[in-house]
C-alpha positions, -999 to +999 in steps of 0.1 A: -155+522-198-137+496-177-157+468-194-147+482-228-110+482-219-111+446-207-129+436-239-102+453-260-074+435-241-091+401-244-093+406-282-055+412-284-046+381-264-045+359-296-015+346-316-021+363-350-006+350-382+018+379-382+047+380-358+039+395-324+066+420-313+087+412-283+075+443-263+039+433-266+047+397-259+065+406-226+037+429-216+012+401-218+031+378-193+005+384-166-003+365-134-028+337-138-063+346-125-085+316-118-123+321-119-151+296-111-178+294-138-214+290-128-238+262-138-253+268-173-282+245-165-274+221-194-246+206-214-224+231-233-203+222-264-174+241-279-148+238-306-113+251-297-088+264-322-053+259-309-017+253-322+015+237-311+034+270-309+006+291-295+019+306-262-014+319-249-030+285-258-005+265-237-005+290-208-042+300-206-065+286-234-060+249-228-058+251-190-091+271-191-108+244-211-094+217-188-106+235-158-141+239-172-142+201-179-128+193-145-153+215-127-183+206-149-175+171-161-211+162-169-220+196-184-191+205-206-173+189-235-153+202-264-131+193-294-096+208-298-088+215-334-050+215-328-029+227-357+009+227-360+012+265-363-010+293-352-004+310-386-021+281-404-049+268-382-068+251-410-041+224-417-049+187-418-036+181-382-064+203-369-090+180-385-097+204-414-100+175-439-127+163-462-155+157-459-159+177-426-134+206-427-142+218-392-119+248-391-132+261-425-167+255-411-159+282-385-145+304-413-110+304-398-075+302-414-051+315-388-048+329-353-052+312-319-065+307-293-102+309-304-132+291-291-166+287-307-194+279-283-226+263-297-211+266-333-209+304-333-185+315-361-182+352-350-192+384-368-177+398-400-153+414-401-123+436-390-101+457-413-080+427-421-110+406-431-108+385-399-139+373-380-148+394-349-152+381-314-188+378-301-205+366-269-200+330-280-171+332-304-141+342-283-108+353-297-078+353-274-072+342-238-050+359-213-060+343-180-072+309-168-110+312-167-112+331-199-139+308-213-161+309-181-185+336-192-198+321-225-200+287-207-219+301-178-244+320-200-254+288-218-228+284-246-253+292-273-270+258-269-305+257-285-333+267-262-350+233-267-320+215-252-343+198-226-361+179-254-330+159-264-308+133-247-275+120-262-253+092-248-218+081-259-204+046-250-169+033-257-159-004-253-124-018-258-129-051-277-096-065-266-084-071-301-069-036-308-103-020-317-129-001-298-167+000-305-183+034-301-221+036-296-240+069-298-276+070-289-300+100-294-335+104-279-361+130-285-378+134-251-399+165-258-436+168-264-449+153-296-425+144-324-391+159-331-394+193-350-368+185-377-371+157-402-334+150-400-305+159-376-267+157-380-246+138-356-213+156-351-189+129-337-151+130-332-125+106-318-101+126-296-072+121-273-083+127-238-048+140-231-031+153-262+000+131-261+003+134-299-001+172-299+022+185-272+028+222-270+063+235-276+068+239-238+060+202-233+025+207-218-005+189-232-040+201-238-072+179-239-097+165-264-074+168-295-091+157-327-079+124-343-108+112-365-143+121-376-170+095-373-189+095-406-221+080-421-224+043-427-200+034-399-171+050-417-144+072-402-118+095-415-084+105-401-051+118-415-044+082-424-074+082-448-111+075-452-121+040-440-155+030-452-160+057-478-181+080-456-193+113-472-202+133-441-215+132-406-242+107-399-277+121-404-305+106-383-343+109-380-359+111-346-394+104-358-394+072-338-380+090-307-347+071-305-317+063-327-285+044-320-255+044-342-222+024-339-186+025-352-156+002-347-123+020-349-087+010-342-072+019-309-041+033-325-060+062-338-050+079-305-018+080-286-017+055-258-046+035-272-081+028-258-072+041-223-067+076-238-095+076-263-124+100-257-154+102-282-172+136-284-206+140-300-230+169-306-265+169-321-266+195-349-295+208-371-273+203-402-236+207-413-217+230-437-180+230-445-180+267-452-200+284-424-211+279-388-239+295-367-259+262-369-281+250-341-266+227-314-293+209-294-271+188-270-238+171-267-219+145-247-187+126-245-177+090-235-167+102-200-203+113-193-220+081-201-241+072-170-242+035-180-214+014-164-208-021-152-180-033-131-164-065-118-173-062-082-154-093-069-134-121-082-120-150-061-103-183-068-104-209-040-090-244-037-120-267-035-099-297-023-077-281+004-079-250+027-050-233+011-042-201-009-023-222-034-027-255-052-010-287-061-015-298-097-046-320-097-065-298-072-099-284-083-102-246-081-135-227-078-137-194-096-164-170-084-171-136-099-197-109-091-207-082-116-225-051-106-243-022-124-225+007-109-238+032-134-268+056-132-290+038-157-304+003-160-284-020-183-300-043-209-276-042-238-263-078-236-229-092-231-212-121-214-192-130-183-162-152-190-134-169-170-099-174-185-067-192-176-038-169-186-007-186-200+024-176-219+026-141-232-008-131-218-026-158-238-061-163-225-078-198-226-115-198-219-126-218-189-159-236-197-185-215-214-192-178-210-224-168-192-249-144-207-252-111-188-286-105-172-305-072-175-292-053-145-310-024-129-290+002-111-271-014-082-281-050-092-255-078-092-250-111-110-228-139-097-213-167-117-190-196-109-168-221-127-145-251-119-110-255-131-089-287-130-053-279-124-040-313-135-026-298-167-004-272-149+032-278-142+041-263-108+074-244-105+093-231-076+078-198-063+055-198-092+018-189-097-010-193-122-031-164-134-068-164-138-090-137-151-127-128-150-140-105-178-171-087-190-172-091-228-194-079-256-211-052-236-224-021-252-227+016-243-207+015-211-190+047-198-158+027-190-146-007-197-115-005-176-133-020-146-147-049-167-118-072-158-102-086-127-072-109-123-063-133-096-029-150-090-029-185-073+005-197-060+019-231-069+023-254-038+055-273-044+077-296-022+102-279+001+140-284-004+165-290+024+193-265+019+222-285+032+230-315+054+219-313+090+242-294+113+249-294+150+266-271+175+278-302+194+314-315+192+298-348+179+308-370+208+278-384+228+282-401+262+259-430+271+225-417+278+231-383+263+216-367+232+226-344+204+206-318+186+207-313+148+195-282+130+178-285+096+174-255+073+151-256+044+134-236+017+097-238+013+101-233-025+067-216-028+046-187-016+021-210+002+037-230+029+038-217+065+070-225+084+052-235+116+033-262+097+064-279+085+076-312+099+103-336+090+123-367+097+160-372+107+174-407+104+205-422+119+227-452+108+260-467+119+285-450+097+286-464+062+260-492+067+228-475+054+207-490+082+186-459+084+162-455+113+145-427+132+140-447+164+164-425+183+151-392+170+125-371+188+098-350+172+113-318+157+110-284+174+106-253+153+127-223+163+131-189+146+095-189+134+087-158+114+123-147+111+129-160+076+156-183+092+134-211+105+150-243+117+138-277+128+157-290+158+159-328+160+172-344+192+190-377+187+191-398+219+209-431+215+196-458+238+218-475+265+219-506+243+233-488+213+268-497+200+294-472+204+311-457+173+305-433+145+270-425+131+257-408+100+226-386+098+203-374+070+171-353+070+139-347+051+113-319+055+076-321+047+051-293+043+015-290+055+003-311+025+029-338+032+051-329+002+085-342+010+118-325+001+138-356-006+168-366+016+194-341+024+231-349+017+244-374+043+266-361+071+291-389+074+304-393+109+279-368+123+285-380+159+304-406+179+286-425+206+307-426+238+300-443+271+281-428+300+279-391+290+255-370+309+223-361+290+195-335+288+162-353+290+136-340+266+098-346+265+102-370+236+131-391+250+119-427+251+119-440+287+141-470+277+169-447+267+170-427+299+194-441+326+175-460+352+190-438+379+173-407+364+141-394+382+109-391+361+108-362+337+092-333+356+079-315+325+091-284+306+104-258+331+087-224+331+103-192+345+093-156+347+110-130+326+134-105+343+134-125+375+161-147+390+144-181+388+155-216+399+150-247+378+152-281+396+174-302+373+163-336+387+149-354+357+161-328+333+198-337+333+210-373+340+241-394+338+242-431+339+272-433+362+275-400+379+249-385+404+235-352+394+251-334+423+286-344+410+280-330+375+292-295+364+266-276+345+275-244+327+262-223+298+274-194+276+238-181+274+235-148+293+203-161+308+222-187+327+234-174+362+247-205+378+246-242+388+241-252+425+250-289+427+241-293+464+205-283+458+206-296+422+192-264+407+203-238+381+195-202+384+184-183+352+172-148+344+157-144+309+153-108+296+126-114+271+095-135+263+096-152+229+064-151+208+053-164+175+035-144+148+001-150+166+015-135+198+016-169+215+045-176+239+069-201+226+098-219+244+134-207+244+164-229+242+190-228+269+221-245+257+239-263+286+274-278+289+274-308+313+306-323+326+311-355+346+344-366+361+356-378+327+338-362+298+317-332+288+284-332+268+261-305+254+223-303+254+195-278+249+170-273+277+137-260+264+124-233+288+091-215+287+097-179+296+065-160+307+057-126+320+066-120+357+035-100+367+056-070+379+050-035+366+072-024+337+087+010+330+094+025+296+124+048+292+118+081+310+130+113+293+153+134+314+140+166+329+157+200+330+149+233+346+167+264+359+179+267+395+151+278+417+126+263+392+104+232+390+089+207+366+063+179+365+059+147+345+028+125+339+041+089+343+011+068+332+022+065+296+055+051+307+039+022+328+024-012+320+015-042+341+006-079+337-008-105+360+010-137+371-001-154+338+013-126+316-020-111+308-022-073+306-035-055+337-049-020+342-019+003+347-040+029+365-040+006+395-003+010+399+011+031+428+041+053+421+064+065+448+098+081+453+124+054+462+153+077+466+169+110+454+206+108+447+213+144+458+185+156+482+203+190+486+196+198+449+160+188+443+130+175+462+102+155+446+067+143+453+042+121+435+005+127+433-013+098+416+009+093+385+021+129+384+057+135+394+065+170+408+101+182+411+115+215+424+148+229+432+157+230+469+169+266+467+178+293+441+216+288+442+224+251+436+227+236+402+239+203+387+224+169+380+210+141+401+190+109+397+155+102+412+146+066+416+109+059+411+091+028+422+059+014+406+040-011+428+010-032+418-018-044+439+000-077+447+029-058+461+053-065+432+074-035+423+098-023+397+122+007+400+135+030+373+156+061+373+150+096+360+178+120+353+171+156+365+193+186+355+192+219+373+207+245+350+229+273+363+218+308+357+237+341+362+226+354+397+232+390+409+262+392+433+255+389+470+276+405+497+283+384+528+282+408+558+281+381+585+316+390+596+306+426+603+276+418+624+293+429+657+311+460+644+300+495+655+312+528+642+311+561+662+297+590+643+322+617+635+352+594+643+362+575+612+392+560+629+374+543+657+357+510+653+352+486+681+342+450+684+321+447+714+332+412+720+365+426+730+350+443+761 
């Protein structure tokens, strides 16, 4: 009885040609029930009658078909015969056009949703003359999963389904057309039982973008064209090729292949949304169904597939990810059979240079595609001369590797790969050199100039840049770099890289004003051209103190200056001393009589008696490779008459002491306790800045700010804290000390908060301890201390 009632309800869940009353419509708004169909054991084919305004189609019918296709992608396919109105399901939009008339074939004129499995056209007839639902002709759908039962029970596919194999291939030709190949094989015993078979074939939209439901949702596999005999096809735009019906084939030889070429604009969104569906029929009629369906397939099931596995473009002449016009590029491509069948249908591999509006120019000659068994690869190469390319700032050239002229692939979307190779162009100096100096140089001193530039491409690495800075007496154009040291790169990796040039006029140079200009070169010696000239960039004075750099020519250093001791190195976070002998010199004034200052926070002081400066750097500078790089310490040096500036290059390295990360504060109630594992907040390095094992660090309590509030102990790296008693509350600081095996230590502080809680009141009776009362005499109380 229950089964009969469910059957009756399912018959009603169809949009009939007549209007459905509002009460019934509301009653059918039920919650989705999702079922999971079972394996039918073979491919199942169905035809689905649906309409733009069919509520049950959009809510249940189409989602149910999509779910079956999603769950059983290689065992289910269907064609949606999508009309404009469920009252007229045999319109042209549904595919009910000559010479096929698919809806008339199922003896239908109105009402949706309906699905015919295996070409079942239902039984005849109800009181209104309409076809009646059967096991494989289903009328109505009121829940997702409504088509599961006929699918799971075999979908009325002919019992000899195992004797047939059908494959559908689709290839975008790149010219606005797609080639469709359908192959049929008889794999049963002996010869095929029928003299001829009919090949049902339809071009559909995988997602029905041209047939959206009125609620905006989209179904799947919507008909757009029938593939006819003689390579013809028919759509609502007309019959191309004059086809008279579906292609009939003979399987006497065991195998047959047929092919069509159709325009991509048959379907919305073109080739990427095109899906060809085919089924092998016993015959075809435009007026009745119930014909035999032996097997089916669609172009998403095709097991044959090739793909572009790898495509690279390398510069043969230079180890670079870009090129200068004139370089030779090597193009390498690898193609792989990623399908489930061997491939022997021909085709080519071609390389292209892409120019203009996606215009492709063939590079060399295409290479014929080998026969590739499953998993096999083929690799090809080509050379490309870039002499004809005009490089542009931040530009690139596009190259493409493509599989062309293949046949029968499941997907051609992976038959193409594109590579972009950047143009390597000369850098550009952004402005004239600049300097933080006041421009006046005492004899024997030097001045630093900063040069900013733009690499102008996506290839050049800033740390490989070099350059030249030249000096001339002002207005004389006697340019020379004899006074200029090798540039130092600062700010590497920041996007604000600068080259620092140090100009050190010799003792023999004439005093007066000087001009400077600069040029930057990249790793391939492409020069920027000269920057604008800075006229009067500096004035050479007499006898100014100077900072000695590694590249200062010995002849320009005052004879009284000690030998250069090398670049100073200090440890981070430690107060270090740098002996300035040989680093700062003045031709007339002894080092001990100079005043050295700096606005750099790392500079702590100058001690002329011992001729040292004290510094304390707070960080170690590293480049992108993690290598330690020098830091500049800008100094102001004053002799009895004048002041000069210079930058001391200091290498700042790790100090070998343990390091603490920020400790989170701890909080607990009065009388309570807490613990904290400290290992994750510790790190350590050796004297050379290399990471050391933090587990070897010893942690101890250095001090407790308020020992009346809390007490603490450390076991290993675990800190244990507890309140001293149940009554005190407040906050305090515990100083923790981490000590390494070399005895170096670092302290940090932990904030501890003891929260106040509401205790029960306590009566203090200490003042009554010596009072005695006499029984029966409430007036007499004596303090025995008075006796």
